[in-house]
C-alpha positions as CSV (number, residue, x, y, z in Angstrom):
1,M,16.4,11.8,49.5
2,N,19.4,9.4,49.8
3,T,20.9,10.9,46.7
4,V,20.5,14.5,48.1
5,N,22.0,13.4,51.4
6,A,25.0,11.8,49.7
7,L,25.6,14.8,47.5
8,F,25.3,17.1,50.6
9,Q,28.1,15.2,52.4
10,L,30.2,15.3,49.3
11,E,29.7,19.0,48.9
12,V,30.7,19.6,52.5
13,K,34.0,17.8,52.0
14,K,34.6,19.8,48.8
15,L,33.9,23.1,50.5
16,L,36.2,22.3,53.4
17,R,39.0,21.8,50.9
18,T,38.6,25.2,49.3
19,W,39.8,27.0,52.4
20,I,40.6,30.2,50.5
21,I,37.0,30.8,49.4
22,L,35.7,29.6,52.7
23,G,38.1,31.8,54.7
24,F,37.3,34.9,52.5
25,G,33.5,34.2,52.9
26,V,33.9,34.3,56.7
27,I,36.6,36.9,57.2
28,A,35.8,39.5,54.5
29,P,32.3,40.5,55.8
30,I,33.7,40.9,59.4
31,L,36.7,42.9,58.1
32,F,34.6,45.2,56.0
33,L,32.1,45.7,58.8
34,V,34.9,46.8,61.2
35,M,36.4,49.2,58.6
36,Q,33.2,50.8,57.4
37,T,31.6,51.1,60.8
38,G,34.7,52.7,62.2
39,I,34.8,55.5,59.6
40,S,32.0,57.5,61.1
41,N,30.2,57.8,64.4
42,K,27.4,60.0,63.0
43,T,23.9,58.8,62.5
44,L,22.9,58.1,58.9
45,E,19.6,58.6,57.0
46,L,17.9,55.8,55.2
47,Y,14.5,56.6,53.7
48,G,13.7,59.0,56.4
49,L,15.0,56.8,59.2
50,E,17.8,58.1,61.4
51,I,20.1,55.1,62.1
52,A,23.4,54.3,63.7
53,P,26.3,53.4,61.4
54,I,26.3,49.8,62.7
55,D,22.6,49.4,61.7
56,Y,23.5,50.5,58.2
57,T,26.6,48.3,57.8
58,F,25.4,45.1,59.5
59,P,22.7,44.2,56.9
60,M,25.1,45.2,54.1
61,F,27.9,42.8,55.2
62,A,25.6,40.1,56.3
63,F,24.6,40.1,52.6
64,L,28.3,40.2,51.6
65,S,28.7,36.7,53.1
66,V,25.8,35.7,50.8
67,V,27.5,37.1,47.7
68,V,30.9,35.6,48.4
69,L,29.4,32.1,48.8
70,A,26.5,32.1,46.4
71,I,28.1,33.9,43.5
72,G,31.9,33.7,44.0
73,N,32.2,30.2,45.4
74,V,29.4,28.7,43.3
75,G,30.3,30.2,40.0
76,I,34.0,29.4,40.3
77,G,33.2,26.0,41.9
78,F,31.1,25.0,38.9
79,S,34.0,25.8,36.6
80,Y,36.3,23.6,38.6
81,M,33.8,20.7,38.8
82,R,33.4,20.9,35.0
83,S,37.1,20.8,34.5
84,I,37.4,17.5,36.4
85,Y,34.3,16.1,34.6
86,F,32.4,15.9,37.9
87,F,29.1,16.7,36.2
88,R,29.5,14.0,33.6
89,R,29.8,11.5,36.5
90,L,26.6,12.9,37.9
91,R,24.8,12.2,34.7
92,L,26.2,8.7,34.5
93,A,24.9,8.2,38.1
94,S,21.4,9.4,36.9
95,V,21.6,12.4,39.3
96,K,19.1,15.1,38.5
97,S,20.3,18.7,38.2
98,T,17.7,19.8,40.8
99,Q,19.1,17.2,43.3
100,F,22.6,18.5,42.9
101,I,21.6,22.2,43.0
102,F,19.6,21.6,46.2
103,A,22.4,19.8,48.0
104,N,25.0,22.4,47.0
105,F,22.6,25.2,48.0
106,L,22.2,23.7,51.5
107,V,26.0,23.5,52.0
108,Q,26.5,27.2,51.0
109,L,23.6,28.2,53.2
110,L,25.0,26.6,56.3
111,C,28.3,28.4,55.8
112,A,26.5,31.7,55.3
113,I,24.5,31.1,58.6
114,F,27.8,30.5,60.4
115,T,29.3,33.7,59.1
116,I,26.2,35.8,60.0
117,I,26.3,34.4,63.5
118,L,29.9,35.6,63.8
119,L,28.8,39.0,62.5
120,V,26.2,39.3,65.1
121,V,28.7,38.4,67.8
122,V,31.2,41.0,66.6
123,S,28.6,43.7,66.1
124,T,26.9,43.3,69.5
125,T,30.1,43.0,71.5
126,G,32.3,45.5,69.6
127,Y,29.9,48.0,68.2
128,S,26.9,47.9,70.5
129,L,24.5,46.6,67.9
130,S,21.1,46.5,69.5
131,L,18.8,43.6,68.8
132,E,15.9,45.0,70.7
133,G,12.8,45.6,68.6
134,K,14.3,43.9,65.5
135,S,12.0,41.7,63.3
136,F,14.2,38.7,63.0
137,V,11.6,36.7,61.1
138,T,11.2,39.3,58.4
139,F,14.9,40.0,58.2
140,G,15.8,36.3,58.1
141,F,13.2,35.6,55.3
142,L,14.6,38.5,53.2
143,L,18.2,37.3,53.8
144,L,17.2,33.8,52.7
145,L,15.4,35.2,49.6
146,S,18.5,37.2,48.8
147,F,20.6,34.2,49.2
148,V,18.4,32.1,46.9
149,M,18.6,34.9,44.3
150,C,22.4,35.1,44.4
151,Y,22.7,31.4,44.4
152,F,20.6,31.0,41.2
153,I,22.7,33.8,39.6
154,G,25.9,31.9,40.5
155,V,24.5,28.7,39.1
156,F,23.4,30.4,35.9
157,I,26.7,32.1,35.3
158,G,28.5,28.8,36.0
159,N,26.5,27.1,33.3
160,L,26.6,29.7,30.5
161,T,29.5,27.9,28.8
162,T,30.9,24.4,29.0
163,D,34.5,25.7,28.7
164,P,35.9,25.8,32.3
165,K,38.3,28.7,31.7
166,T,35.6,30.9,30.0
167,S,33.1,30.0,32.7
168,Q,35.6,30.9,35.5
169,T,36.4,34.2,33.8
170,L,32.7,35.1,33.5
171,S,32.1,34.2,37.1
172,M,35.0,36.3,38.3
173,I,33.9,39.3,36.2
174,V,30.3,39.2,37.5
175,Y,31.6,38.6,41.0
176,F,33.9,41.6,41.1
177,V,31.4,43.9,39.5
178,I,28.9,43.0,42.2
179,I,31.5,43.3,44.9
180,F,32.5,46.8,43.9
181,L,29.2,48.2,42.5
182,G,26.5,46.0,43.9
183,G,26.2,47.8,47.3
184,V,27.9,45.1,49.3
185,T,31.3,46.6,50.2
186,F,30.8,50.4,49.6
187,P,27.7,52.4,50.7
188,F,25.6,53.3,47.7
189,E,25.6,57.0,48.7
190,A,29.4,57.1,48.6
191,L,29.6,56.1,44.9
192,P,29.9,58.7,42.2
193,D,26.7,59.5,40.3
194,F,27.6,57.5,37.2
195,M,28.5,54.4,39.4
196,Q,25.2,54.8,41.2
197,K,23.3,54.4,37.9
198,I,25.2,51.2,37.2
199,S,24.7,50.0,40.8
200,Y,20.9,50.5,40.5
201,M,20.8,48.1,37.6
202,L,22.3,45.3,39.8
203,P,19.8,43.1,41.8
204,T,22.2,43.0,44.8
205,T,21.8,46.7,45.3
206,H,18.1,46.3,45.8
207,A,18.6,43.2,48.0
208,V,20.9,45.3,50.3
209,R,18.3,48.1,50.4
210,I,15.4,45.8,51.6
211,L,17.7,44.2,54.2
212,Q,18.7,47.6,55.6
213,I,15.1,48.9,55.6
214,S,13.8,45.7,57.2
215,W,16.5,45.7,59.9
216,N,15.7,49.3,60.8
217,G,12.0,48.8,61.0
218,G,11.1,50.5,57.7
219,D,8.5,49.6,55.1
220,I,10.1,47.2,52.6
221,W,7.3,47.9,50.1
222,Q,7.8,51.6,50.0
223,S,9.9,51.3,46.9
224,Y,10.3,48.8,44.1
225,H,13.3,47.1,45.7
226,M,11.3,44.1,46.9
227,E,9.6,43.5,43.5
228,F,13.0,43.7,41.8
229,V,14.4,41.0,44.1
230,F,11.4,38.7,43.7
231,V,11.4,39.0,39.9
232,T,15.2,38.5,39.6
233,T,15.0,35.4,41.9
234,I,12.3,33.8,39.7
235,I,14.0,34.5,36.4
236,A,17.4,33.4,37.7
237,G,15.9,30.2,39.1
238,I,14.3,29.3,35.8
239,L,17.5,30.1,33.9
240,S,19.8,28.1,36.4
241,I,17.8,24.9,35.9
242,R,17.1,25.5,32.2
243,F,20.8,26.0,31.3
244,F,22.3,23.5,33.6
245,K,24.9,21.6,31.7
246,Y,26.4,18.2,32.5
247,D,29.2,18.4,29.8
């Protein structure tokens, strides 16, 4: 436990130094929420539910903060740490991969929670987001599950190759594909048909759907979105640990 605590403190210091990623992870979800919510004042339909625009966009951009931190920051961060031989030092210090992954995960999670709190404040004060009747336990669990899924994806991508430049390139490609086609910045319904087909192949699209359905009181089991997220989380978790590289 002492090892995890020491790694946690170290990861906090490292995250605070990467102010660009940290700032984008906090500001981008709020900025996108303001832009997308302001486009239309009409009610939207989601699996038979008539919902306000803010009830559609809030879950989507709460998840965006997860994607920025868990895939963008983690994937690129792993590339940087490998370039400065940080993982080699972990191996020499007999630090297990699971210990580092857990400590790093906690740091990213705390930053995501801070961003989501800001989103709630902006949404309730500026866009009359109603919290009445919301199932915070279910929504919070699904958001955590989605975060774990994205984090494992970020770790896996960051460990596909030991070459820092190649690893960074792969992380950036996956990150931007998810940002533009993964349902986290543009409504799925607004995408052209061929892009919707690509979007449905990405696990983040299904995570956004279960978050939107849960937030608006729908049945999260009415489609296969939940199963898709569960299976992806398990597979990505196994791969992230199996392919973790110190060199």
